[in-house]
N, C-alpha and C positions, 0 to 999 in steps of 0.2 A: 504493499499501499504506500502511495506516494502521499506527500503532503496534501496535496489537492484533492486527494479523496478523504483523507480527514476532516478537509475544511467543508466538501460537499456532505459528507456524512452527519458531522454536528450542527452545522448551520440546520441542515434540514428537520433533524429532531429535535432542536431545539425549539425551532418555529412552529413545531407541531404541541410538544408539550405548553410553551407558553403562551401559544395563541389559545389553546383549550383552557387552560387555567383564569387568562385574563377576560375571555369572552363571557365565561359563564358562573364568574366569581361570586360567593355567597347566594347559596339557595336559600330562599325564606322558609320554606317546609319540607316535609317530606313527600307531600304529592310534586312539588318542584323539583327536589332530588330525583326520585325515581322515574316520573314520567315527564320529565321536561315542561311541566305546566301545560301539557297538551298543546304544544305551540310548533310541532315539527311538522313541515310540508311534506307532501308525497315522494320526492325528488331525494328529499334528504333521509326519508324512512327507508326507500330503496337501496339508497349509497351505505347506508349504518347497517341496513340488513346484510348486503353484500359483504363488506367489510368486516362483521362479525366471524361470517364463516372464512373468509379468507386471511386466515392466521400465516404466519410465519411456515408452517408445517405443508401449507399449499403450496407455495414457491420454494421450498427446500424437496420436499418430499415426492410432490405430482412429478416435476420434470425428472425425477432419478426412478419413479415407477415406470414412467413410460420409456425412459433410457434400457431399463432392464427386461420390460413386460410387455412393453407397446401401447397402444391406446385403448386395448380394452377396457381400461379403468373407467373410461368414460360412461361405460353401460350403468355405472353407479349411480348416476344423476338422472337416467331416464323417466323414472316415476317423479322425479321433482315437479315438473310443470302442472301434472294433475293434481300433486297434493295442494299447489299454490292453488288451484281453482276450489279445492275442496274447503280448505282455510277461510278464503275470502266470502264462500258463501256460509258458511256455518259458524267459525270460529270468532271472526274479528267480530260480527255485528253481535253474537253473544256475550265477548268480552266487554265490548263498549256500552252495551245496555245495564250489565251489570255493576260497571264503573266500578270495576276490581283494579287494585294495584298489581297481583300477579295472579297468575293464572291458576294459581292452587288454592286462592281465595273462593274462586267460582264453585270448586268441589264440596265446601263445607256449606255452600247454600242449595247446592243438589245433593249433597249426601249428609256427612257429618263430618267432624273435626277429627274425628281418628283417619277417614280416607283421607283429608286436605293433609293432615301430617305425613301421613305416610308416601302421597306422591312429593310433597317437599322435600322429605328426607332422602328419597330415592334421587332426586334431582340432585340435591346438594352433596352426595356421595359422587355420582358421574360426573357433575359439572367441575366441582372441584379437583378432581383427577385430571378433566379435562384441561382446565386452567393450568395447573402446573405443566403441562405438557407445550403448552403455548409460549412458556416462558425457558422452558429447555431447550426448544428447537433453536431458535437463535444464537442462544447461549452456547449450545456445543460449537456453533460455526465462529462463532466471537473468541472463542477460548482458542481453539485451532489457529485462528488468524493472529492473535495477538499474543498467544502464549501464555495469557494469564489463567488462573485457575478458574476450573469451572463454577465454582461456589459463588467467586466474586461476581463473575457474570449475571450469575441466577439473581444474586442481591440487586446489581445496578439496573438490569431491565426491570425486575419487578417493582424496584423503589419507582424509576421514572413513570411508570403506568399509575401506581397509586397516588402520585402527585397531584396528576390534574384529574382521575377519578375520584380521588377525595374532595378537593375542591368543588367540582362540578356538577357531579353525579351524571345521568342519563343525558342532559343536556349537553356537558362537555363531550362527552363518548359521541354523541350525535354530530357535534361540530366539529371535532379534529379526525372523524372516521371520513367525512369529505377530501380532506387534505391528503389523507392517507391513501385513501382510494384514487387519488391522482395521480399521487407519487407512485403508485403501484404498478396501475396500468402503464403510465408513461415508461416506466424501468423495464417492464417487461416487452413491449412494444418495441423499443429501440435494440434491447437483447434480439432478440428475434430477427429483424432484420438487419442486423449484425453479424448474426451467424450464417444466413445467407450471403452474404458480402463476404464471408471469409472461406467459403467453398470453392473448390478450383473455378478458374475464368468460363470453361466452356460446359459448366455444369447448371442445368435449368432446373427449377424448383419441382418441375416434373419427374426429374432424372431423380432426385433426391428422396421421393417419394417412393419411386422404382427400388433404391437401394435400401430404403427401408423395410419394405413391403417384402423384398428378398429376404431379409432377416428375420419375418415375421412379426414385423413391428408396428403395422396397418391392418391388424385384425379388430376391426372395431367392434363387429357386433358379432355374438355366440348365440346362435338359436340353440344350443345342444340342452337336453334337459338333466345334464350331469348334477347333481345337488353338491358335489364335492367341489364343483369349479367355483371360485369366488366371484367371480362377476360375468354373468350371461345376460342376456337380453332379458328374460324370466324372472332371474334374482334382483335384478334393477328396476323393472316394473312393477315388481311385487314387494318383496324387500327394500328395495330403496324407496317405493311409495310410502311404506308406512314409517320408514325411516325417517324419509323429508317431513312427513304428516307428524310424526312426534317433534322432530328437531323444531320444526316452525311452527306449530301447531301449540305444542306445551312446554318446550324447554322455556324458562322465565329470561334467558340472554337473548332469545329471538322475541320473544312476546313482549318483553318491554321495547324493544326497538320499535314496534308498530302498535303499539297501545299509547306512545307520546304523539302519534298523529293526531292533528288538526279534528279531524271526522272520520267517520267509518269510512269513508269514500277514499280519503287521503290515505290510510292505512290500507285498504285494497289495493290501490294503483303501486302503492310502494313495493307490496309484496308481489303484483302483476309484472313490476318493472325487474324485480329478482328473478321470477320465473322464467322471463324473456331471456335473461342475459347470462344466466349460470351456468347453462349447460355448453354456449356456445365460448363462454369465458373458460371453463375447464378442459373442454376441447382444444382452444388455442394454449393454454399451459402444456396440455399433455404434448401436443405437436410443437412446441418449443424443445421438451424435454427429447423428442424423437430426433428433431434437427440437430441437439446436441451429439447424440448417437451418431448420425450421417458425418457430423464435423471431425469427429473422432476415428473415423475410417480413414482420414485423411491427415491425421496430425496424432504425435505420440500420447498414449495414453497410460496411467500406472495400472501395476497388478493389483492394488487395493486405493480406492479413492481418500481413504479417511487418513490424513496426513500423522494422526497419532500412533496409528500402527506400523508406517514407515519407521517412526520413530526408536519403536518399542523392539523393531527388529534388527536394528544399527546395536542397538546395546546388548542382543542375544548373541548364545552361539550358534543360531541359524543364521545368521546373516550371509556366508558364502553360498549356502543352497537355496537362498531367496533370491541372489542375486543371479544365480544361474537361471532362475524362472524368469528374471528381467531380460537377461539376454534373449531367452528365447522369444517372449513378446516382443521387443525391440525386432528381432527377424521376421517374427509374425506380421507384426504392423507394417512392415515394408511390402511384403506380400500381398496385405489386404490392402493398400494401396495402388499398386501396380493392377491387380484385378479388377478394382473398382473403377479406375481410370479406363481400363479397357472396356468395362461394362459399359460407363458413359460414354464413350466412344461408338459403342454397337447403337445404343439409344438414341442418339444424335442421327443415328442413321434408320430410324424406325423400326429397329431389329430389338427385340428383347431376349438374349441370348441364353438358353437354357442351359446350357453346361457352364457359362461365368456364373449364373445362379447357384447352381449347383457347387461349384466351387467357394462363394462368399459365405454360403451355410457352413461349408466344412471347414472353412477358416474362423467361423464365429463358434461355432463346436468345440474347436482347437484351444481358441482362446477361451471360451468357457471354463474348459479343462484346467488351464493353467490357473486362471483364478481361485479354482475351486483347490488346487496344490497349495497355491497361495494362502488361503484361509487357514487350510491344516497347520502349514508351519506359523502362522502369526498367532492361532492357538497354543501351538506348542511352546511357541516364545514367551506369552502372556496367557493364562488360562481365562483372565479377567477382561481381555479384549474383545471387543466387539468386532467381528468380522465383517458383519453386514455393510454395507457403505454404499448405498442407495441414497440414503439423506445427505451426502457428500461429493455425488456426481456435478450437480448444478454448481454447487460451491468450489469445487476444483476448475470448472470452466471460467467462472466468474473472475476468480482470482489471476488466472494465467494467460488468459486470451483476450480481456476487454481491456479499452484503453483506458487512461489515465482519467479520474473524474466520473467515468462510468462504473467503476467499481463501489466509489462512494455512494452513489446512486442508489446501486442494488443492493448494497447493506443498508441503505436507508429503508428500501423496501421490505426487506425481509424483516429490518427491525419496526417499521410501519406497522407492518401486516402483523406481528406478534404482539405490540400494543393496543391495536383496536381491539383484536381477540380476546386479548387478556382485560381488555379495560369493559367489556361487556360483560364477560364472565363474572368479573368482581361487582359490577352492579346489580347483576342478575343474584347472584349469592348472598350478598348484601340484602337485599330489599326481601327475598325469599326468607330469609332468617329473622329479619327484622319485623317483617309482617306477618308470616304466616307460624313461625315459631314463637318468638319473643311475645308482640304485641296481642296475639292471641291469646296466650297464656297469662296475661297481666290480669289481676283481679282488681287493680285500681285503676283510676282514671288516670291518664297522663297528658301533657301537653303535646301540641303537635312540636315544638321545639326539641321537647326530650326524645321524642322518635326519630327526629333528624338526627340527633347528636348520637342515638342509638345506630342509626342505619349506616353512619359515618363510621362509627367504631367497627362494625362490622366489615365494612370494606375493607379497613386497616387489617382487620384480623384475617379475612380469607386472602389478603395480599399477602400476608406473612405465610398461612398455610398453601397457600400456590408456590410461593418460592421453597420454603421447607420441601414440600414433593418435587419439585423441581431439582433439587439439590441430589435427591437420593433417584431421581428418575434413570431408565435405561432405555438404549434403542432397542425397538422390537425387530420385525420383519420390516418395517419401516415405519416413521413416527405417524404419517396420517391413515395408514392401517390401524395403528394403536388406538387413536383418537376414536374412529370408527367402530371398533371393537367394543370400547369401551362404552360409546354410546347404545350400541346395539344389545349390550347385555340388560341395559335398564329402559330404554324407550320405550319397547314394546308393552311391557307391564302397565306404565305410565299412560300411553296412548290407549290400550284397552278401558280405562278407567275414563279419561275423556269422551270415547266415543259412547259408552254405556249411557255418561251423564248426559250427552248430546242428543242421543236419537233413541233412548228409552227411556220410557216415564216409568213404566211398571218396576224396574229393578230399584229395591232400595238400599240403605245404607250397611246392613251387616252383610248380606251376600257379597256386595260390591267389595268389602273390604276383606273378606275371607278370600276370594276369588284372586284378589288382586297378591295376596302373601302367598297363596299354592303357587300361581303363575309365575311369579318373580323367582320362588325355589327351583320350582321346574327348569326354568331358564338355565339358573346356575349349574344345575346337575346336567343338561342338554350341554351347556358350552364345555364343561369341563371333560364330559367323556366322548363328545362329538367333534369337538374342533380343539380344544387345548392338547388332549391326549393322542387322538388319532382326528387328523381332518378329515371326517367323513361327511361334513357340513359347511357350504360356505356360511359366514357368520350373518352377512346381510338378512339368512332366514329366521335368524333369532328375531328380528322386529316383527316380522308377518305373524310367527308362532304367537310370541308374547303377546299380541295384541289380539289375536284370535282367541287364545285360550284363557285368558282374562274376559273377553265377552262372553264366551259358552259357558265358562264356569259359573259366570252370575248370574247369567238368564235360568241355567240350571238348578242351580241352586236357590233363585227365588221363586221358582214353581214347585220344586220338590220340597223344601224346608222352611219355606218363609211366606207361602203363600195366603194371603188376606190379613199378612201381619203390617202392621204401619210402625216406621219408626218416628214419626212426626214429623218428617220433613217431605212437604209437598211442594217444593217448587215447582211450579209449572213453566215449560218453554215452549216459546212460540215461534 
């Protein structure tokens, strides 16, 4: 990193933090802090919803996911636009009509306090873990870049977010997220076109897609019914739909964004904006990762993208063995470059040479074998090393191939994304804890100022918890997958509760609460035996199973054991 990169990085971040704190200083009451006094226009709602999802994990892990596995991950989002329509038609009008601070406050009005508390606690667990990961993702990057202690980086990033979130609440988050989305998308577009510019002169975008396709990176849609496959059209349109419905419809980090809208219409328009833009945005980010893959077909590539593993190897007795593999990779990279250039030349003559395609596949398989051997050596050198390097692919490209100034901008992109998601997570955790747990269990009447201070305290508290979790976080297969797995374990049950609340007037509180408990325990068992121990089921299906199981159990219990019994709660939903 050059001095100019540091200037770009620091000025960008200071502007976002300073502007957010200044623009929204001094919330008058808890409504102002949590809902932004319902003054947010639709385009800010839309950008805020998008920025909440677009964490640093999105811009680090997604390109790395595409580099290794191709475009298939985009199927994860196929159910999202449908979910946006359902939420706009049902969820938003009911939330606004009920005048709730949090989504879970609605559940007490429909069922009882036990159901409300259960849903709130499930949210707090999964969002608390997820918010920690949004801090951890950029921290590992900056730690590798600066050589600083990972714990120190977690604290610095966490404190920056806490400052403006603590000062301005939801309004500060909404205001800063507009700037963050501008920085994020500008940086990604510039990077994408620079990658294309760096490719060989006689290479067209179409040729680049052919090279990616020859290496199975362009298999966008998989119509197979294999439940073991993580990402298929069917898992995306069902499990992805239920995940999106749960995330945008019941997760307070998202519900809080559109509850701050000026009206039902403004909230709906903001969410529709997200539905229209989210899939193209993810497609573009994945395509950027695929173009990075194509770029490395013509440029030197490390055996393992994680720089920490290289350092560990150099200090170990396996250094020479690793160097032998590196030499083999250099020779293989030269062969790949020659074959790819020949393939491009044939493509320019409108001939897709099948022999050269086979040769490209063979070379890619050899490279994969070398990388697998390198991972074995890294594990032997340090058993605690994380050999998975998906999250470092894009970072490696940024540091080694982007021009001065743009490195600082891309790192600002990563940190801005981390800050936006973390801030949304903190406001959601704080508001849920303050309103659904603390305020609900207060027997004495307290002032609005008291609850404002309490909410700010919980913002600080969850900020510290997120930092602590980030400090003990570890890489999974990759971070974006880990976040989605954590969500999928809990979202199905919570969504099932809300769907019963919205669409079934007959199911009462007791069967609802019992069915939710049984369903959540069942999901834990399914995850452990079917996914964690042996990958017999794609994790997206947990959202579908959890929701459907919760609904069916609630209906069955109501009609078998609680028929004709009233729990005293007769909220009628129109």
